C-alpha positions as CSV (number, residue, x, y, z in Angstrom):
1,M,39.8,13.2,5.9
2,K,40.0,16.8,4.6
3,V,36.7,18.4,3.4
4,I,36.6,21.5,1.3
5,K,33.0,22.8,1.0
6,N,31.7,24.8,-2.0
7,N,28.6,26.8,-1.0
8,N,27.6,27.7,-4.6
9,S,23.9,27.2,-4.7
10,K,24.0,26.2,-8.4
11,I,25.7,23.0,-7.7
12,Q,23.7,21.9,-4.7
13,I,21.6,18.7,-4.9
14,K,18.0,19.7,-4.5
15,P,15.2,17.2,-4.0
16,P,12.2,17.6,-6.4
17,P,8.9,19.0,-5.2
18,Q,6.9,16.4,-3.3
19,S,4.4,14.8,-5.7
20,R,3.1,12.1,-3.4
21,V,-0.4,12.4,-1.9
22,H,-0.1,11.8,1.8
23,I,-2.2,9.0,3.3
24,E,-3.2,9.8,6.8
25,T,-3.3,6.9,9.2
26,S,-3.3,6.7,13.0
27,D,0.1,6.8,14.8
28,E,0.1,3.0,15.4
29,L,-0.2,2.2,11.7
30,F,2.5,2.3,9.1
31,Q,3.4,5.0,6.6
32,H,1.7,4.1,3.3
33,H,2.1,2.8,0.7
34,V,3.7,-0.3,2.2
35,N,5.5,-3.4,0.8
36,L,5.2,-5.6,3.9
37,L,6.8,-9.0,4.4
38,A,5.5,-11.3,7.1
39,V,8.0,-14.2,7.7
40,G,7.3,-17.2,9.9
41,K,6.9,-21.0,9.9
42,R,3.6,-22.6,9.0
43,G,0.9,-21.8,11.6
44,A,2.9,-19.0,13.2
45,G,0.3,-16.4,12.5
46,K,1.5,-14.5,9.5
47,S,-1.9,-14.3,7.9
48,V,-3.5,-13.4,11.2
49,F,-1.1,-10.4,11.6
50,I,-1.8,-9.2,8.0
51,T,-5.5,-9.6,8.1
52,N,-5.7,-7.8,11.5
53,Y,-3.7,-4.9,10.1
54,L,-6.0,-4.7,7.1
55,R,-9.0,-4.7,9.4
56,M,-7.5,-1.7,11.3
57,L,-7.1,0.1,8.0
58,K,-10.7,-0.7,7.0
59,D,-11.8,0.7,10.4
60,E,-10.0,3.9,9.5
61,D,-11.6,4.0,6.0
62,K,-8.2,3.4,4.4
63,L,-9.1,0.2,2.7
64,D,-11.4,0.5,-0.3
65,R,-10.6,-2.6,-2.3
66,L,-8.5,-5.6,-1.3
67,L,-7.1,-7.9,-4.0
68,I,-5.9,-11.4,-2.9
69,I,-3.5,-13.7,-4.7
70,S,-3.7,-17.1,-3.0
71,P,-4.8,-20.6,-3.9
72,T,-6.6,-21.0,-0.5
73,A,-8.3,-17.6,0.2
74,G,-11.6,-18.6,-1.4
75,S,-12.2,-21.2,1.3
76,N,-11.9,-18.6,4.1
77,K,-15.4,-17.0,4.0
78,A,-14.9,-15.3,7.4
79,L,-11.8,-13.4,6.1
80,L,-13.6,-12.4,2.9
81,N,-16.6,-11.1,4.9
82,M,-14.5,-9.3,7.5
83,L,-12.5,-7.3,4.9
84,G,-15.3,-7.0,2.3
85,V,-13.5,-8.9,-0.4
86,D,-15.4,-9.8,-3.6
87,E,-14.7,-13.2,-5.0
88,E,-13.8,-11.6,-8.3
89,D,-10.9,-10.0,-6.6
90,I,-9.3,-13.4,-5.6
91,F,-6.7,-14.7,-8.0
92,D,-4.7,-17.9,-8.3
93,P,-0.9,-17.5,-8.3
94,E,-0.6,-20.1,-11.0
95,D,-2.6,-17.9,-13.4
96,K,0.0,-16.5,-15.9
97,D,-2.1,-13.4,-16.4
98,V,-2.5,-12.6,-12.7
99,V,-0.2,-9.6,-12.8
100,K,-2.0,-8.0,-15.7
101,K,-5.3,-8.5,-14.0
102,V,-4.0,-6.7,-10.9
103,L,-2.5,-3.9,-13.0
104,D,-5.8,-3.5,-15.0
105,I,-7.8,-3.1,-11.7
106,V,-5.4,-0.4,-10.4
107,D,-5.6,1.4,-13.7
108,G,-9.4,1.0,-13.8
109,E,-9.7,2.5,-10.3
110,R,-7.5,5.4,-11.4
111,D,-9.6,6.0,-14.5
112,D,-12.8,6.1,-12.5
113,Y,-11.3,8.6,-10.1
114,Q,-9.9,10.7,-12.9
115,T,-13.3,10.7,-14.6
116,Y,-14.8,11.9,-11.3
117,L,-12.3,14.8,-11.1
118,N,-13.0,15.8,-14.6
119,D,-16.8,15.7,-13.9
120,L,-16.2,17.8,-10.8
121,D,-14.4,20.4,-12.9
122,E,-17.4,20.6,-15.3
123,W,-19.8,20.8,-12.3
124,K,-17.9,23.8,-10.9
125,Q,-18.1,25.5,-14.3
126,Y,-21.8,24.7,-14.5
127,Q,-22.3,26.3,-11.0
128,K,-20.6,29.4,-12.2
129,I,-22.9,29.6,-15.1
130,L,-26.0,29.1,-12.9
131,N,-24.9,31.8,-10.5
132,D,-24.2,34.3,-13.3
133,D,-27.1,36.7,-13.4
134,R,-26.1,37.9,-16.9
135,I,-26.8,34.5,-18.4
136,N,-30.3,33.5,-19.5
137,I,-31.1,30.0,-18.2
138,N,-32.5,29.2,-21.7
139,N,-29.0,29.8,-23.1
140,I,-27.3,27.2,-20.9
141,D,-25.7,24.4,-22.8
142,P,-28.1,21.4,-22.6
143,Y,-25.1,19.2,-22.0
144,Y,-24.8,20.5,-18.5
145,L,-28.5,20.2,-17.8
146,L,-28.6,16.5,-18.9
147,K,-25.4,15.5,-17.2
148,F,-25.9,17.3,-13.8
149,S,-29.7,17.1,-13.3
150,D,-32.0,14.3,-12.2
151,E,-35.3,13.6,-13.9
152,Y,-37.0,16.5,-12.1
153,G,-34.3,19.0,-13.0
154,N,-32.7,19.0,-9.6
155,P,-28.9,19.5,-9.7
156,I,-26.8,16.4,-9.0
157,K,-23.2,17.0,-7.9
158,P,-20.7,14.3,-9.0
159,K,-19.7,11.7,-6.4
160,S,-16.6,9.6,-6.4
161,K,-16.8,5.8,-6.0
162,Y,-15.4,5.8,-2.4
163,G,-15.8,9.4,-1.4
164,H,-12.0,10.0,-1.7
165,R,-8.9,8.9,-3.6
166,P,-9.0,5.1,-3.8
167,F,-6.9,3.1,-1.2
168,L,-6.0,-0.2,-2.8
169,H,-4.3,-3.2,-1.2
170,L,-2.9,-6.6,-2.4
171,F,-2.5,-9.6,0.0
172,I,-0.3,-12.5,-1.3
173,D,-0.5,-15.7,0.7
174,D,0.6,-19.3,0.1
175,A,2.3,-18.3,-3.2
176,Q,6.0,-18.6,-2.3
177,S,6.7,-21.7,-4.3
178,T,4.5,-20.8,-7.3
179,P,5.5,-19.4,-10.6
180,L,4.4,-16.0,-9.4
181,F,7.5,-15.4,-7.4
182,R,9.6,-16.0,-10.5
183,N,7.5,-13.8,-12.8
184,R,9.4,-10.7,-13.9
185,R,6.3,-8.7,-14.3
186,F,5.4,-9.5,-10.7
187,L,8.8,-8.4,-9.5
188,N,8.4,-5.2,-11.5
189,L,5.0,-4.6,-9.8
190,I,6.7,-4.9,-6.4
191,I,9.3,-2.4,-7.3
192,R,6.8,0.1,-8.7
193,H,3.9,-0.5,-6.3
194,R,3.5,3.0,-5.1
195,H,3.8,4.4,-8.6
196,L,1.0,2.3,-10.1
197,G,-2.1,4.0,-11.5
198,E,-0.3,7.3,-12.4
199,M,-2.6,10.3,-12.3
200,E,-3.0,12.7,-15.2
201,Y,-1.0,15.7,-13.8
202,K,-2.6,19.1,-13.5
203,K,-0.5,21.9,-12.0
204,G,-1.9,23.3,-8.8
205,D,-4.4,20.4,-8.2
206,P,-3.2,18.2,-5.3
207,E,-5.6,15.5,-6.4
208,R,-4.1,15.3,-9.8
209,C,-0.6,14.4,-8.9
210,G,1.4,11.2,-8.1
211,A,-0.3,7.9,-8.5
212,I,-3.1,5.8,-6.9
213,G,-0.5,3.2,-5.7
214,L,-0.9,-0.2,-4.3
215,S,0.1,-1.4,-0.8
216,I,1.3,-5.0,-0.8
217,Y,1.4,-7.6,2.0
218,S,3.2,-10.9,1.5
219,A,3.1,-13.9,3.9
220,I,6.2,-16.1,3.4
221,Q,7.8,-19.0,5.2
222,N,11.5,-18.0,4.6
223,L,13.5,-15.2,3.1
224,K,16.2,-17.3,1.5
225,S,16.0,-21.0,0.4
226,T,16.9,-23.0,-2.7
227,G,14.1,-22.7,-5.2
228,G,11.5,-21.3,-3.0
229,G,13.0,-18.2,-1.4
230,C,11.8,-14.7,-1.4
231,P,13.1,-12.8,-4.4
232,R,15.7,-10.1,-3.8
233,A,13.4,-7.4,-5.3
234,M,10.8,-8.1,-2.6
235,R,13.4,-8.1,0.2
236,N,15.2,-5.0,-1.0
237,N,11.9,-3.0,-1.4
238,A,10.3,-4.1,1.9
239,T,9.1,-1.2,4.0
240,Q,8.3,-3.5,6.9
241,L,9.5,-6.9,7.9
242,I,7.4,-8.8,10.4
243,V,9.0,-11.8,12.1
244,V,6.1,-13.9,13.3
245,G,6.8,-16.4,16.1
246,K,10.0,-17.9,17.3
247,S,12.3,-19.4,14.6
248,K,14.2,-22.6,15.3
249,D,16.4,-22.0,12.2
250,E,19.4,-20.0,13.3
251,Q,20.5,-19.4,9.7
252,E,17.0,-18.0,8.9
253,L,17.3,-15.6,11.8
254,K,20.7,-14.5,10.5
255,D,19.2,-14.0,7.0
256,I,16.5,-11.8,8.5
257,Y,19.0,-9.7,10.3
258,S,21.2,-9.4,7.3
259,S,18.2,-7.8,5.4
260,V,18.0,-5.0,8.0
261,A,21.7,-4.8,9.2
262,G,22.2,-1.5,7.6
263,E,19.4,0.0,9.6
264,I,19.5,-1.7,13.0
265,K,22.3,-2.7,15.3
266,D,22.7,-6.4,15.8
267,S,22.5,-6.2,19.6
268,D,19.2,-4.2,19.4
269,F,17.8,-6.6,16.8
270,F,18.5,-9.8,18.8
271,Q,17.4,-8.3,22.1
272,A,14.2,-7.1,20.5
273,Y,13.6,-10.4,18.8
274,D,14.0,-12.4,22.1
275,Y,11.5,-10.1,23.8
276,A,8.9,-9.8,21.1
277,T,8.7,-13.5,20.3
278,A,8.9,-14.9,23.8
279,Q,5.2,-16.0,23.6
280,P,3.7,-18.0,20.7
281,H,2.1,-16.1,17.8
282,N,3.7,-12.8,18.8
283,S,5.7,-10.7,16.3
284,L,8.8,-8.6,16.0
285,V,7.9,-5.7,13.8
286,I,10.7,-4.1,11.9
287,D,9.6,-0.8,10.4
288,L,12.2,0.4,7.9
289,H,10.3,3.6,7.1
290,P,8.8,4.6,10.5
291,K,6.8,7.7,11.1
292,K,8.6,10.7,12.7
293,G,9.4,9.9,16.3
294,K,8.4,6.2,16.1
295,S,10.8,3.3,16.7
296,R,11.9,0.9,14.0
297,L,11.3,-2.0,16.3
298,R,8.0,-3.1,18.0
299,K,6.4,-6.0,19.6
300,N,3.3,-6.6,17.6
301,L,1.8,-3.1,16.8
302,N,1.3,-1.7,20.2
303,E,4.7,-1.9,22.0
304,M,7.4,0.5,20.7
305,L,10.9,-0.8,21.6
306,Y,13.6,1.9,22.1
307,F,17.3,1.4,22.8
308,E,20.0,3.6,24.2
309,T,22.3,5.1,21.6
């Protein structure tokens, strides 16, 4: 192959400026936002893996609100209490309006945060006025006094709902054979998950860029099957694929590898799989968007697996 390179800067492909707001998590956790798929037979431990990961996020103050789409979550009070889930945030996958309800919640959280940022701008303007010796306090707009003072006249600085930009998550369980997985609006939500809740842009303000976004976790029993398989949109947009437990279905294992074949060598995959799932309820974690310096393959969350190149 012969290559002739043109170094003209005008015809170079240049990526746009970074508009995403970085979500800082510990080294062992994933790069967010995620669209995580946990695959395994019934009782393998898919929900256990996901709920434990969500618990770790909550411990790091990176889980403010968890939505659940599942016909069975309401019966698991221990789960709801551990993750602080309100019953109003649990939805039935059979509900034809479930996607709209989720989107409305994300937009509502975005609107609340946007209102806080606007109020904070007004507060800063109010503080400038208060600190300006040239302005008579009697000439200050009463709007500011009413909005930013308590009943005794003490100033009240605006506070956001969570103390930071909202971190929202959606857990989908026991929904694979429901109409949800055939709902085009749901598949569109999967594709756009990190762009949901778009912020009102303001140049120079890092908080007013990008979108609130939604991290999604789906527990499924198989990637491909007639009628009840995982939609292509979910597979193609997965950021992590968690293989929970040992599979007795050789074709299923091949299907799992085919989903990551472009990223991982077959010998590395099958060696890692045999090691990671040797004991019951353990998982092979395939991270398709690992943090810098981290392996794409792990056993559970705490054992990085590296292979010679």
